N, CA, C, O and CB atoms as a CASP TS submission, in Angstrom:
PFRMAT TS
TARGET T0000
AUTHOR 0000-0000-0000
METHOD Language model
MODEL 1
PARENT N/A
ATOM      1  N   MET     1      -1.274  -0.573  34.902  1.00  0.00           N
ATOM      2  CA  MET     1      -1.304  -1.394  33.707  1.00  0.00           C
ATOM      3  C   MET     1       0.070  -2.014  33.503  1.00  0.00           C
ATOM      4  O   MET     1       1.079  -1.309  33.502  1.00  0.00           O
ATOM      5  CB  MET     1      -1.728  -0.566  32.471  1.00  0.00           C
ATOM      6  N   ASN     2       0.111  -3.303  33.335  1.00  0.00           N
ATOM      7  CA  ASN     2       1.368  -4.018  33.176  1.00  0.00           C
ATOM      8  C   ASN     2       1.670  -4.207  31.701  1.00  0.00           C
ATOM      9  O   ASN     2       1.023  -5.004  31.022  1.00  0.00           O
ATOM     10  CB  ASN     2       1.322  -5.374  33.895  1.00  0.00           C
ATOM     11  N   ARG     3       2.664  -3.465  31.206  1.00  0.00           N
ATOM     12  CA  ARG     3       2.986  -3.501  29.779  1.00  0.00           C
ATOM     13  C   ARG     3       3.635  -4.814  29.355  1.00  0.00           C
ATOM     14  O   ARG     3       3.545  -5.185  28.184  1.00  0.00           O
ATOM     15  CB  ARG     3       3.900  -2.352  29.431  1.00  0.00           C
ATOM     16  N   SER     4       4.276  -5.515  30.259  1.00  0.00           N
ATOM     17  CA  SER     4       4.929  -6.760  29.880  1.00  0.00           C
ATOM     18  C   SER     4       3.910  -7.847  29.527  1.00  0.00           C
ATOM     19  O   SER     4       4.228  -8.779  28.788  1.00  0.00           O
ATOM     20  CB  SER     4       5.835  -7.239  31.007  1.00  0.00           C
ATOM     21  N   LYS     5       2.705  -7.732  30.046  1.00  0.00           N
ATOM     22  CA  LYS     5       1.676  -8.727  29.752  1.00  0.00           C
ATOM     23  C   LYS     5       0.869  -8.372  28.505  1.00  0.00           C
ATOM     24  O   LYS     5       0.167  -9.221  27.955  1.00  0.00           O
ATOM     25  CB  LYS     5       0.744  -8.874  30.940  1.00  0.00           C
ATOM     26  N   GLU     6       0.970  -7.122  28.060  1.00  0.00           N
ATOM     27  CA  GLU     6       0.254  -6.719  26.856  1.00  0.00           C
ATOM     28  C   GLU     6       0.898  -7.348  25.630  1.00  0.00           C
ATOM     29  O   GLU     6       2.121  -7.430  25.524  1.00  0.00           O
ATOM     30  CB  GLU     6       0.228  -5.187  26.723  1.00  0.00           C
ATOM     31  N   LYS     7       0.068  -7.781  24.727  1.00  0.00           N
ATOM     32  CA  LYS     7       0.587  -8.342  23.481  1.00  0.00           C
ATOM     33  C   LYS     7       0.604  -7.231  22.443  1.00  0.00           C
ATOM     34  O   LYS     7      -0.444  -6.696  22.081  1.00  0.00           O
ATOM     35  CB  LYS     7      -0.273  -9.564  22.993  1.00  0.00           C
ATOM     36  N   LYS     8       1.787  -6.886  21.968  1.00  0.00           N
ATOM     37  CA  LYS     8       1.915  -5.858  20.940  1.00  0.00           C
ATOM     38  C   LYS     8       1.786  -6.498  19.572  1.00  0.00           C
ATOM     39  O   LYS     8       2.364  -7.549  19.294  1.00  0.00           O
ATOM     40  CB  LYS     8       3.262  -5.109  21.067  1.00  0.00           C
ATOM     41  N   GLN     9       1.014  -5.840  18.728  1.00  0.00           N
ATOM     42  CA  GLN     9       0.859  -6.338  17.370  1.00  0.00           C
ATOM     43  C   GLN     9       1.964  -5.751  16.511  1.00  0.00           C
ATOM     44  O   GLN     9       2.210  -4.545  16.534  1.00  0.00           O
ATOM     45  CB  GLN     9      -0.540  -5.986  16.795  1.00  0.00           C
ATOM     46  N   VAL    10       2.624  -6.608  15.757  1.00  0.00           N
ATOM     47  CA  VAL    10       3.723  -6.187  14.902  1.00  0.00           C
ATOM     48  C   VAL    10       3.289  -6.322  13.446  1.00  0.00           C
ATOM     49  O   VAL    10       2.804  -7.370  13.020  1.00  0.00           O
ATOM     50  CB  VAL    10       5.007  -7.023  15.183  1.00  0.00           C
ATOM     51  N   PHE    11       3.474  -5.245  12.698  1.00  0.00           N
ATOM     52  CA  PHE    11       3.155  -5.252  11.274  1.00  0.00           C
ATOM     53  C   PHE    11       4.463  -5.282  10.500  1.00  0.00           C
ATOM     54  O   PHE    11       5.373  -4.499  10.773  1.00  0.00           O
ATOM     55  CB  PHE    11       2.287  -4.011  10.871  1.00  0.00           C
ATOM     56  N   ARG    12       4.551  -6.180   9.545  1.00  0.00           N
ATOM     57  CA  ARG    12       5.767  -6.309   8.755  1.00  0.00           C
ATOM     58  C   ARG    12       5.702  -5.533   7.442  1.00  0.00           C
ATOM     59  O   ARG    12       6.695  -5.440   6.721  1.00  0.00           O
ATOM     60  CB  ARG    12       6.037  -7.762   8.472  1.00  0.00           C
ATOM     61  N   SER    13       4.527  -4.975   7.135  1.00  0.00           N
ATOM     62  CA  SER    13       4.397  -4.179   5.915  1.00  0.00           C
ATOM     63  C   SER    13       3.242  -3.199   6.074  1.00  0.00           C
ATOM     64  O   SER    13       2.395  -3.339   6.957  1.00  0.00           O
ATOM     65  CB  SER    13       4.178  -5.091   4.674  1.00  0.00           C
ATOM     66  N   MET    14       3.234  -2.211   5.198  1.00  0.00           N
ATOM     67  CA  MET    14       2.132  -1.252   5.198  1.00  0.00           C
ATOM     68  C   MET    14       0.831  -1.940   4.792  1.00  0.00           C
ATOM     69  O   MET    14      -0.246  -1.549   5.242  1.00  0.00           O
ATOM     70  CB  MET    14       2.435  -0.075   4.250  1.00  0.00           C
ATOM     71  N   MET    15       0.928  -2.954   3.952  1.00  0.00           N
ATOM     72  CA  MET    15      -0.271  -3.678   3.535  1.00  0.00           C
ATOM     73  C   MET    15      -0.942  -4.344   4.730  1.00  0.00           C
ATOM     74  O   MET    15      -2.165  -4.298   4.858  1.00  0.00           O
ATOM     75  CB  MET    15       0.076  -4.726   2.469  1.00  0.00           C
ATOM     76  N   GLU    16      -0.156  -4.961   5.602  1.00  0.00           N
ATOM     77  CA  GLU    16      -0.716  -5.587   6.805  1.00  0.00           C
ATOM     78  C   GLU    16      -1.394  -4.538   7.687  1.00  0.00           C
ATOM     79  O   GLU    16      -2.487  -4.769   8.204  1.00  0.00           O
ATOM     80  CB  GLU    16       0.390  -6.322   7.601  1.00  0.00           C
ATOM     81  N   PHE    17      -0.748  -3.393   7.856  1.00  0.00           N
ATOM     82  CA  PHE    17      -1.294  -2.316   8.667  1.00  0.00           C
ATOM     83  C   PHE    17      -2.615  -1.817   8.092  1.00  0.00           C
ATOM     84  O   PHE    17      -3.607  -1.684   8.809  1.00  0.00           O
ATOM     85  CB  PHE    17      -0.293  -1.167   8.769  1.00  0.00           C
ATOM     86  N   GLU    18      -2.614  -1.542   6.786  1.00  0.00           N
ATOM     87  CA  GLU    18      -3.822  -1.049   6.130  1.00  0.00           C
ATOM     88  C   GLU    18      -4.943  -2.079   6.176  1.00  0.00           C
ATOM     89  O   GLU    18      -6.106  -1.727   6.375  1.00  0.00           O
ATOM     90  CB  GLU    18      -3.521  -0.674   4.686  1.00  0.00           C
ATOM     91  N   LYS    19      -4.600  -3.332   5.993  1.00  0.00           N
ATOM     92  CA  LYS    19      -5.609  -4.391   6.018  1.00  0.00           C
ATOM     93  C   LYS    19      -6.268  -4.463   7.392  1.00  0.00           C
ATOM     94  O   LYS    19      -7.466  -4.724   7.492  1.00  0.00           O
ATOM     95  CB  LYS    19      -4.980  -5.752   5.653  1.00  0.00           C
ATOM     96  N   ASN    20      -5.503  -4.236   8.435  1.00  0.00           N
ATOM     97  CA  ASN    20      -6.027  -4.311   9.795  1.00  0.00           C
ATOM     98  C   ASN    20      -6.836  -3.073  10.179  1.00  0.00           C
ATOM     99  O   ASN    20      -7.919  -3.196  10.750  1.00  0.00           O
ATOM    100  CB  ASN    20      -4.889  -4.500  10.772  1.00  0.00           C
ATOM    101  N   TYR    21      -6.318  -1.880   9.871  1.00  0.00           N
ATOM    102  CA  TYR    21      -6.946  -0.641  10.331  1.00  0.00           C
ATOM    103  C   TYR    21      -7.878   0.019   9.308  1.00  0.00           C
ATOM    104  O   TYR    21      -8.756   0.795   9.687  1.00  0.00           O
ATOM    105  CB  TYR    21      -5.883   0.330  10.715  1.00  0.00           C
ATOM    106  N   PHE    22      -7.698  -0.277   8.038  1.00  0.00           N
ATOM    107  CA  PHE    22      -8.533   0.322   6.993  1.00  0.00           C
ATOM    108  C   PHE    22      -9.027  -0.766   6.042  1.00  0.00           C
ATOM    109  O   PHE    22      -8.687  -0.746   4.859  1.00  0.00           O
ATOM    110  CB  PHE    22      -7.746   1.412   6.212  1.00  0.00           C
ATOM    111  N   PRO    23      -9.817  -1.708   6.534  1.00  0.00           N
ATOM    112  CA  PRO    23     -10.192  -2.859   5.697  1.00  0.00           C
ATOM    113  C   PRO    23     -11.002  -2.502   4.452  1.00  0.00           C
ATOM    114  O   PRO    23     -10.824  -3.130   3.408  1.00  0.00           O
ATOM    115  CB  PRO    23     -10.977  -3.828   6.515  1.00  0.00           C
ATOM    116  N   LYS    24     -11.884  -1.511   4.537  1.00  0.00           N
ATOM    117  CA  LYS    24     -12.712  -1.174   3.371  1.00  0.00           C
ATOM    118  C   LYS    24     -11.884  -0.560   2.249  1.00  0.00           C
ATOM    119  O   LYS    24     -12.007  -0.965   1.093  1.00  0.00           O
ATOM    120  CB  LYS    24     -13.827  -0.211   3.773  1.00  0.00           C
ATOM    121  N   SER    25     -11.046   0.409   2.583  1.00  0.00           N
ATOM    122  CA  SER    25     -10.232   1.037   1.537  1.00  0.00           C
ATOM    123  C   SER    25      -9.182   0.058   1.006  1.00  0.00           C
ATOM    124  O   SER    25      -8.836   0.094  -0.174  1.00  0.00           O
ATOM    125  CB  SER    25      -9.547   2.311   2.078  1.00  0.00           C
ATOM    126  N   PHE    26      -8.678  -0.815   1.882  1.00  0.00           N
ATOM    127  CA  PHE    26      -7.709  -1.827   1.456  1.00  0.00           C
ATOM    128  C   PHE    26      -8.363  -2.766   0.444  1.00  0.00           C
ATOM    129  O   PHE    26      -7.782  -3.073  -0.596  1.00  0.00           O
ATOM    130  CB  PHE    26      -7.168  -2.627   2.677  1.00  0.00           C
ATOM    131  N   GLU    27      -9.566  -3.213   0.758  1.00  0.00           N
ATOM    132  CA  GLU    27     -10.289  -4.128  -0.129  1.00  0.00           C
ATOM    133  C   GLU    27     -10.577  -3.465  -1.474  1.00  0.00           C
ATOM    134  O   GLU    27     -10.441  -4.097  -2.521  1.00  0.00           O
ATOM    135  CB  GLU    27     -11.602  -4.589   0.527  1.00  0.00           C
ATOM    136  N   LYS    28     -10.975  -2.196  -1.445  1.00  0.00           N
ATOM    137  CA  LYS    28     -11.265  -1.458  -2.681  1.00  0.00           C
ATOM    138  C   LYS    28     -10.010  -1.340  -3.540  1.00  0.00           C
ATOM    139  O   LYS    28     -10.057  -1.538  -4.753  1.00  0.00           O
ATOM    140  CB  LYS    28     -11.824  -0.053  -2.361  1.00  0.00           C
ATOM    141  N   ARG    29      -8.874  -1.011  -2.892  1.00  0.00           N
ATOM    142  CA  ARG    29      -7.630  -0.856  -3.634  1.00  0.00           C
ATOM    143  C   ARG    29      -7.158  -2.176  -4.220  1.00  0.00           C
ATOM    144  O   ARG    29      -6.615  -2.203  -5.324  1.00  0.00           O
ATOM    145  CB  ARG    29      -6.554  -0.275  -2.739  1.00  0.00           C
ATOM    146  N   MET    30      -7.356  -3.269  -3.498  1.00  0.00           N
ATOM    147  CA  MET    30      -6.935  -4.577  -4.002  1.00  0.00           C
ATOM    148  C   MET    30      -7.777  -4.994  -5.210  1.00  0.00           C
ATOM    149  O   MET    30      -7.278  -5.669  -6.110  1.00  0.00           O
ATOM    150  CB  MET    30      -7.038  -5.638  -2.890  1.00  0.00           C
ATOM    151  N   LEU    31      -9.045  -4.598  -5.233  1.00  0.00           N
ATOM    152  CA  LEU    31      -9.895  -4.931  -6.382  1.00  0.00           C
ATOM    153  C   LEU    31      -9.505  -4.135  -7.609  1.00  0.00           C
ATOM    154  O   LEU    31      -9.662  -4.608  -8.735  1.00  0.00           O
ATOM    155  CB  LEU    31     -11.361  -4.681  -6.051  1.00  0.00           C
ATOM    156  N   GLU    32      -8.995  -2.920  -7.401  1.00  0.00           N
ATOM    157  CA  GLU    32      -8.594  -2.063  -8.513  1.00  0.00           C
ATOM    158  C   GLU    32      -7.211  -2.413  -9.053  1.00  0.00           C
ATOM    159  O   GLU    32      -6.852  -2.007 -10.158  1.00  0.00           O
ATOM    160  CB  GLU    32      -8.618  -0.619  -8.081  1.00  0.00           C
ATOM    161  N   ARG    33      -6.447  -3.155  -8.284  1.00  0.00           N
ATOM    162  CA  ARG    33      -5.068  -3.481  -8.652  1.00  0.00           C
ATOM    163  C   ARG    33      -5.032  -4.431  -9.846  1.00  0.00           C
ATOM    164  O   ARG    33      -5.802  -5.390  -9.899  1.00  0.00           O
ATOM    165  CB  ARG    33      -4.327  -4.104  -7.459  1.00  0.00           C
ATOM    166  N   PRO    34      -4.147  -4.172 -10.798  1.00  0.00           N
ATOM    167  CA  PRO    34      -4.038  -5.056 -11.972  1.00  0.00           C
ATOM    168  C   PRO    34      -3.565  -6.454 -11.563  1.00  0.00           C
ATOM    169  O   PRO    34      -2.787  -6.608 -10.622  1.00  0.00           O
ATOM    170  CB  PRO    34      -3.065  -4.453 -13.014  1.00  0.00           C
ATOM    171  N   THR    35      -4.043  -7.459 -12.279  1.00  0.00           N
ATOM    172  CA  THR    35      -3.723  -8.832 -11.899  1.00  0.00           C
ATOM    173  C   THR    35      -2.624  -9.469 -12.751  1.00  0.00           C
ATOM    174  O   THR    35      -1.895 -10.328 -12.257  1.00  0.00           O
ATOM    175  CB  THR    35      -4.957  -9.670 -11.984  1.00  0.00           C
ATOM    176  N   ASP    36      -2.490  -9.074 -13.999  1.00  0.00           N
ATOM    177  CA  ASP    36      -1.454  -9.709 -14.817  1.00  0.00           C
ATOM    178  C   ASP    36      -0.168  -8.872 -14.792  1.00  0.00           C
ATOM    179  O   ASP    36      -0.198  -7.675 -14.504  1.00  0.00           O
ATOM    180  CB  ASP    36      -1.950  -9.896 -16.277  1.00  0.00           C
ATOM    181  N   ALA    37       0.937  -9.511 -15.094  1.00  0.00           N
ATOM    182  CA  ALA    37       2.258  -8.880 -14.966  1.00  0.00           C
ATOM    183  C   ALA    37       2.421  -7.683 -15.897  1.00  0.00           C
ATOM    184  O   ALA    37       2.982  -6.662 -15.500  1.00  0.00           O
ATOM    185  CB  ALA    37       3.352  -9.899 -15.253  1.00  0.00           C
ATOM    186  N   GLN    38       1.943  -7.796 -17.111  1.00  0.00           N
ATOM    187  CA  GLN    38       2.118  -6.704 -18.070  1.00  0.00           C
ATOM    188  C   GLN    38       1.357  -5.454 -17.628  1.00  0.00           C
ATOM    189  O   GLN    38       1.902  -4.351 -17.681  1.00  0.00           O
ATOM    190  CB  GLN    38       1.649  -7.140 -19.466  1.00  0.00           C
ATOM    191  N   THR    39       0.131  -5.610 -17.201  1.00  0.00           N
ATOM    192  CA  THR    39      -0.671  -4.475 -16.758  1.00  0.00           C
ATOM    193  C   THR    39      -0.073  -3.857 -15.503  1.00  0.00           C
ATOM    194  O   THR    39      -0.050  -2.635 -15.356  1.00  0.00           O
ATOM    195  CB  THR    39      -2.119  -4.905 -16.501  1.00  0.00           C
ATOM    196  N   LEU    40       0.407  -4.697 -14.604  1.00  0.00           N
ATOM    197  CA  LEU    40       1.058  -4.202 -13.389  1.00  0.00           C
ATOM    198  C   LEU    40       2.292  -3.379 -13.738  1.00  0.00           C
ATOM    199  O   LEU    40       2.503  -2.307 -13.172  1.00  0.00           O
ATOM    200  CB  LEU    40       1.445  -5.372 -12.468  1.00  0.00           C
ATOM    201  N   GLY    41       3.100  -3.871 -14.660  1.00  0.00           N
ATOM    202  CA  GLY    41       4.300  -3.148 -15.086  1.00  0.00           C
ATOM    203  C   GLY    41       3.968  -1.793 -15.693  1.00  0.00           C
ATOM    204  O   GLY    41       4.638  -0.797 -15.420  1.00  0.00           O
ATOM    205  N   ILE    42       2.940  -1.767 -16.508  1.00  0.00           N
ATOM    206  CA  ILE    42       2.529  -0.514 -17.142  1.00  0.00           C
ATOM    207  C   ILE    42       2.055   0.488 -16.099  1.00  0.00           C
ATOM    208  O   ILE    42       2.426   1.661 -16.141  1.00  0.00           O
ATOM    209  CB  ILE    42       1.419  -0.769 -18.171  1.00  0.00           C
ATOM    210  N   SER    43       1.236   0.023 -15.165  1.00  0.00           N
ATOM    211  CA  SER    43       0.713   0.953 -14.151  1.00  0.00           C
ATOM    212  C   SER    43       1.828   1.463 -13.239  1.00  0.00           C
ATOM    213  O   SER    43       1.820   2.634 -12.858  1.00  0.00           O
ATOM    214  CB  SER    43      -0.379   0.268 -13.309  1.00  0.00           C
ATOM    215  N   LEU    44       2.777   0.613 -12.886  1.00  0.00           N
ATOM    216  CA  LEU    44       3.904   1.056 -12.055  1.00  0.00           C
ATOM    217  C   LEU    44       4.791   2.048 -12.805  1.00  0.00           C
ATOM    218  O   LEU    44       5.286   3.009 -12.218  1.00  0.00           O
ATOM    219  CB  LEU    44       4.738  -0.151 -11.600  1.00  0.00           C
ATOM    220  N   ALA    45       4.987   1.815 -14.086  1.00  0.00           N
ATOM    221  CA  ALA    45       5.783   2.740 -14.895  1.00  0.00           C
ATOM    222  C   ALA    45       5.097   4.100 -14.978  1.00  0.00           C
ATOM    223  O   ALA    45       5.755   5.135 -14.876  1.00  0.00           O
ATOM    224  CB  ALA    45       6.009   2.168 -16.310  1.00  0.00           C
ATOM    225  N   LYS    46       3.777   4.101 -15.163  1.00  0.00           N
ATOM    226  CA  LYS    46       3.034   5.365 -15.210  1.00  0.00           C
ATOM    227  C   LYS    46       3.142   6.108 -13.887  1.00  0.00           C
ATOM    228  O   LYS    46       3.335   7.323 -13.871  1.00  0.00           O
ATOM    229  CB  LYS    46       1.558   5.110 -15.550  1.00  0.00           C
ATOM    230  N   GLU    47       3.018   5.384 -12.774  1.00  0.00           N
ATOM    231  CA  GLU    47       3.153   6.010 -11.454  1.00  0.00           C
ATOM    232  C   GLU    47       4.531   6.644 -11.301  1.00  0.00           C
ATOM    233  O   GLU    47       4.652   7.763 -10.805  1.00  0.00           O
ATOM    234  CB  GLU    47       2.917   4.975 -10.333  1.00  0.00           C
ATOM    235  N   SER    48       5.566   5.928 -11.728  1.00  0.00           N
ATOM    236  CA  SER    48       6.933   6.446 -11.625  1.00  0.00           C
ATOM    237  C   SER    48       7.101   7.704 -12.469  1.00  0.00           C
ATOM    238  O   SER    48       7.693   8.680 -12.010  1.00  0.00           O
ATOM    239  CB  SER    48       7.949   5.378 -12.062  1.00  0.00           C
ATOM    240  N   LEU    49       6.593   7.692 -13.682  1.00  0.00           N
ATOM    241  CA  LEU    49       6.688   8.864 -14.553  1.00  0.00           C
ATOM    242  C   LEU    49       5.934  10.053 -13.966  1.00  0.00           C
ATOM    243  O   LEU    49       6.404  11.188 -14.041  1.00  0.00           O
ATOM    244  CB  LEU    49       6.146   8.537 -15.945  1.00  0.00           C
ATOM    245  N   ASP    50       4.770   9.793 -13.384  1.00  0.00           N
ATOM    246  CA  ASP    50       4.009  10.879 -12.761  1.00  0.00           C
ATOM    247  C   ASP    50       4.783  11.488 -11.591  1.00  0.00           C
ATOM    248  O   ASP    50       4.789  12.706 -11.418  1.00  0.00           O
ATOM    249  CB  ASP    50       2.639  10.366 -12.280  1.00  0.00           C
ATOM    250  N   LYS    51       5.425  10.656 -10.800  1.00  0.00           N
ATOM    251  CA  LYS    51       6.218  11.156  -9.675  1.00  0.00           C
ATOM    252  C   LYS    51       7.402  11.994 -10.165  1.00  0.00           C
ATOM    253  O   LYS    51       7.726  13.031  -9.587  1.00  0.00           O
ATOM    254  CB  LYS    51       6.720   9.984  -8.812  1.00  0.00           C
ATOM    255  N   ILE    52       8.038  11.526 -11.236  1.00  0.00           N
ATOM    256  CA  ILE    52       9.170  12.276 -11.813  1.00  0.00           C
ATOM    257  C   ILE    52       8.697  13.621 -12.333  1.00  0.00           C
ATOM    258  O   ILE    52       9.356  14.637 -12.111  1.00  0.00           O
ATOM    259  CB  ILE    52       9.844  11.471 -12.954  1.00  0.00           C
ATOM    260  N   LYS    53       7.557  13.642 -13.025  1.00  0.00           N
ATOM    261  CA  LYS    53       7.012  14.904 -13.552  1.00  0.00           C
ATOM    262  C   LYS    53       6.704  15.875 -12.419  1.00  0.00           C
ATOM    263  O   LYS    53       6.976  17.069 -12.540  1.00  0.00           O
ATOM    264  CB  LYS    53       5.737  14.642 -14.382  1.00  0.00           C
ATOM    265  N   GLU    54       6.143  15.380 -11.321  1.00  0.00           N
ATOM    266  CA  GLU    54       5.841  16.238 -10.172  1.00  0.00           C
ATOM    267  C   GLU    54       7.104  16.847  -9.593  1.00  0.00           C
ATOM    268  O   GLU    54       7.132  18.031  -9.257  1.00  0.00           O
ATOM    269  CB  GLU    54       5.106  15.448  -9.093  1.00  0.00           C
ATOM    270  N   ARG    55       8.147  16.041  -9.476  1.00  0.00           N
ATOM    271  CA  ARG    55       9.418  16.543  -8.928  1.00  0.00           C
ATOM    272  C   ARG    55      10.053  17.586  -9.836  1.00  0.00           C
ATOM    273  O   ARG    55      10.595  18.586  -9.365  1.00  0.00           O
ATOM    274  CB  ARG    55      10.395  15.388  -8.712  1.00  0.00           C
ATOM    275  N   LEU    56       9.981  17.343 -11.150  1.00  0.00           N
ATOM    276  CA  LEU    56      10.575  18.283 -12.098  1.00  0.00           C
ATOM    277  C   LEU    56       9.802  19.602 -12.138  1.00  0.00           C
ATOM    278  O   LEU    56      10.376  20.653 -12.422  1.00  0.00           O
ATOM    279  CB  LEU    56      10.625  17.664 -13.494  1.00  0.00           C
ATOM    280  N   ALA    57       8.510  19.544 -11.857  1.00  0.00           N
ATOM    281  CA  ALA    57       7.680  20.728 -11.879  1.00  0.00           C
ATOM    282  C   ALA    57       7.945  21.639 -10.667  1.00  0.00           C
ATOM    283  O   ALA    57       7.596  22.819 -10.695  1.00  0.00           O
ATOM    284  CB  ALA    57       6.217  20.324 -11.923  1.00  0.00           C
ATOM    285  N   GLU    58       8.541  21.110  -9.634  1.00  0.00           N
ATOM    286  CA  GLU    58       8.785  21.887  -8.409  1.00  0.00           C
ATOM    287  C   GLU    58       9.836  22.928  -8.579  1.00  0.00           C
ATOM    288  O   GLU    58      10.144  23.654  -7.634  1.00  0.00           O
ATOM    289  CB  GLU    58       9.175  20.992  -7.294  1.00  0.00           C
TER
END
């Protein structure tokens, strides 16, 4: 097998990787994702607080 002739696929983000290898779960997650800036900010803040609480509980 000649590796120089093989075309390697390069992913620049985890989203690209997930979209290619896990299309169903990627699509489901994108539908659940908030669309407006305020809702996105709130959900990201909640995620951050949950991560902090988990670390403090350790």
